[in-house]
C-alpha positions in Angstrom: -23.1 5.8 -5.3 -20.4 3.7 -3.7 -16.9 3.9 -5.3 -15.1 0.7 -6.3 -12.4 -0.1 -3.7 -9.0 -0.1 -5.3 -6.7 -3.0 -4.5 -2.9 -3.1 -4.1 -0.9 -6.3 -4.0 2.4 -5.6 -2.3 5.7 -7.4 -1.9 6.0 -8.8 -5.4 9.2 -10.6 -6.3 8.3 -13.0 -9.2 7.0 -12.6 -12.7 4.3 -15.2 -12.2 3.0 -13.3 -9.2 2.8 -10.1 -11.1 0.9 -11.9 -13.9 -1.5 -13.4 -11.3 -2.2 -10.1 -9.7 -2.8 -8.3 -13.0 -5.0 -11.1 -14.2 -7.1 -11.0 -11.0 -7.7 -7.3 -11.4 -5.3 -5.6 -9.1 -5.1 -1.8 -9.5 -1.6 -1.4 -8.1 1.5 -3.6 -7.5 4.0 -2.9 -4.8 7.7 -3.5 -4.8 9.8 -3.4 -1.6 13.1 -1.5 -1.8 14.0 -2.1 1.9 16.9 -4.5 2.1 16.0 -5.9 5.5 12.6 -7.1 4.3 12.1 -10.7 3.2 10.2 -9.2 0.3 13.1 -7.0 -0.8 13.7 -6.8 -4.6 16.7 -5.3 -6.3 15.9 -2.3 -8.6 17.1 -4.1 -11.7 15.0 -7.1 -11.0 12.0 -4.9 -10.3 12.5 -3.1 -13.6 12.3 -6.4 -15.4 9.0 -7.2 -13.7 7.6 -3.8 -14.3 8.4 -4.0 -18.0 5.6 -6.7 -18.3 2.9 -4.7 -16.5 0.2 -3.4 -18.8 -1.1 0.2 -18.9 -3.3 1.6 -16.1 -1.8 -0.7 -13.4 0.1 1.5 -11.0 3.6 0.5 -9.7 4.4 1.5 -6.1 7.9 1.6 -4.6 8.1 1.0 -0.8 10.9 2.7 1.0 12.0 2.7 4.7 14.1 5.7 5.9 15.8 5.9 2.5 17.9 8.9 1.4 17.1 11.1 -1.5 20.0 9.5 -3.4 18.7 6.0 -2.8 15.2 6.8 -4.0 16.7 8.6 -7.0 18.7 5.5 -7.9 15.6 3.3 -7.8 13.5 5.7 -9.8 16.3 6.0 -12.4 16.3 2.2 -12.9 12.5 1.4 -12.7 9.2 2.8 -13.8 7.6 3.2 -10.4 4.7 5.7 -10.5 4.1 6.2 -6.8 6.3 6.3 -3.7 5.3 4.7 -0.3 7.2 5.9 2.7 7.0 3.3 5.5 9.7 4.4 8.0 10.1 7.5 10.2 10.1 10.0 7.4 9.0 13.5 8.4 6.6 15.5 6.3 9.5 17.7 5.1 11.6 14.7 4.2 8.8 13.0 2.2 8.2 16.2 0.4 11.9 16.7 -0.4 12.3 13.1 -1.8 9.1 13.2 -3.8 10.1 16.6 -5.3 13.6 15.3 -6.1 12.2 12.5 -8.2 8.9 14.1 -9.2 6.7 11.3 -8.0 3.5 11.5 -5.9 3.6 9.6 -2.6 1.6 8.0 0.1 2.7 7.9 3.8 2.3 4.7 5.8 1.2 5.3 9.4 1.6 2.4 11.8 -1.4 2.6 14.1 -0.9 1.7 17.8 -3.6 0.6 20.2 -3.4 4.0 21.9 -3.5 6.0 18.7 -6.1 8.7 18.9 -8.3 9.4 15.8 -7.3 13.0 16.1 -3.7 11.9 15.6 -4.6 10.5 12.2 -6.3 13.7 11.2 -3.2 15.6 12.2 -0.9 13.3 10.3 -2.9 13.7 7.1 -3.1 17.5 7.6 0.7 17.8 8.2 1.7 15.7 5.2 -0.8 17.3 2.9 0.4 20.8 3.9 4.0 19.8 3.2 3.6 18.9 -0.4 1.1 18.8 -3.3 2.7 15.4 -4.2 1.1 13.8 -1.1 -1.8 11.7 -2.1 -3.0 10.1 1.2 -2.3 7.9 4.2 -1.8 4.1 4.3 -2.8 2.8 7.7 -1.0 -0.3 8.9 -0.6 -2.0 12.3 2.2 -0.9 14.5 4.9 -3.5 15.1 8.6 -3.1 16.2 9.9 -3.9 12.7 9.2 -1.9 9.6 7.2 -3.0 6.6 4.1 -5.2 6.5 2.8 -6.3 9.9 0.5 -9.1 9.0 -1.7 -8.0 11.9 -5.0 -6.2 12.1 -5.4 -2.9 14.1 -8.5 -1.5 15.6 -10.4 -0.1 12.6 -12.7 2.0 14.8 -9.7 4.4 15.3 -10.1 5.6 11.7 -12.1 8.8 11.6 -15.1 8.5 9.3 -14.2 11.7 7.5 -10.8 10.4 6.3 -11.7 6.8 5.7 -12.8 7.4 2.1 -9.3 8.7 1.4 -7.1 6.1 3.1 -5.4 2.9 2.0 -6.3 0.2 4.6 -3.5 -2.3 5.3 -2.4 -4.7 8.1 -3.5 -8.3 8.4 -5.9 -8.3 5.6 -6.8 -11.6 3.8 -9.7 -13.1 1.9 -11.2 -14.1 5.3 -11.6 -10.5 6.6 -11.5 -8.3 3.5 -15.2 -8.1 3.0 -15.8 -7.1 6.6 -13.0 -4.6 6.4 -14.3 -2.8 3.4 -17.9 -2.8 4.6 -16.9 -1.4 8.0 -14.2 1.1 7.0 -15.1 1.9 3.4 -11.6 2.9 2.5 -10.5 4.2 -0.8 -8.2 1.2 -1.3 -6.8 -1.9 0.5 -3.3 -3.2 0.5 -2.3 -6.8 1.1 1.0 -8.7 1.2 1.3 -11.6 3.6 -2.4 -12.4 3.3 -2.0 -13.6 -0.3 1.3 -15.6 0.2 2.2 -19.2 0.8 5.7 -18.0 1.8 7.3 -14.6 2.4 7.7 -12.9 -0.9 6.0 -15.8 -2.8 2.4 -15.1 -3.7 -0.4 -17.6 -4.1 -2.5 -16.9 -7.2 -5.6 -18.6 -5.7 -5.3 -16.4 -2.6 -4.9 -13.3 -4.7 -8.1 -14.1 -6.6 -10.0 -14.9 -3.4 -8.9 -11.6 -1.8 -10.0 -9.5 -4.8 -13.3 -11.4 -4.9 -13.9 -10.8 -1.2 -13.3 -7.0 -1.8 -15.8 -7.1 -4.7 -18.4 -8.8 -2.5 -18.2 -5.9 -0.1 -18.4 -3.4 -2.9 -21.5 -5.0 -4.3 -23.1 -5.1 -0.9 -22.4 -1.4 -0.3 -24.0 -0.6 -3.7 -27.3 -1.9 -2.4 -27.3 0.2 0.8 
């Protein structure tokens, strides 16, 4: 039996976008706490948005090379349930921060054209060995800047034996989500720029279309 693909809408900054994502059936909502990102949101503003989120929808805080104290401050002000490390954090640093705030975490890996599938297996092994709070890898496209890339990487680099555990990101949209899920069969998908009409401003119709495209793939896989 094929598992339903989980969906995360990331880079939320407005109440109406949170409402649209929840109404469309998103499983997780992402908030960017990296000040250089155009999707950055201050912790107090994020807290107000999270207060309106119903039960069973996860809230994810994205951090880039943040200190323990910085993450502690965000956690103290918000109700984020999962950490996402998107910078150059080592397994030891991720483990230390997660332990300090008692939150599970995912580790974003920016996949380069020359990334070897064995590298991804090693990354997962190293982060899992470092902490029981590690829950999996998020695979994004490598670009010079941190945060969402808006570009697709070569999905064939993902080893089949870890694909069911990864979060697939990087350049996803309603136009390629069905193909992505059918080809990779990830545990979850993560989208930000693919459901926007401007940076940090989501488009409700694009959110609905993206989620519908993922569900089309799920339905097709059920019949295989």
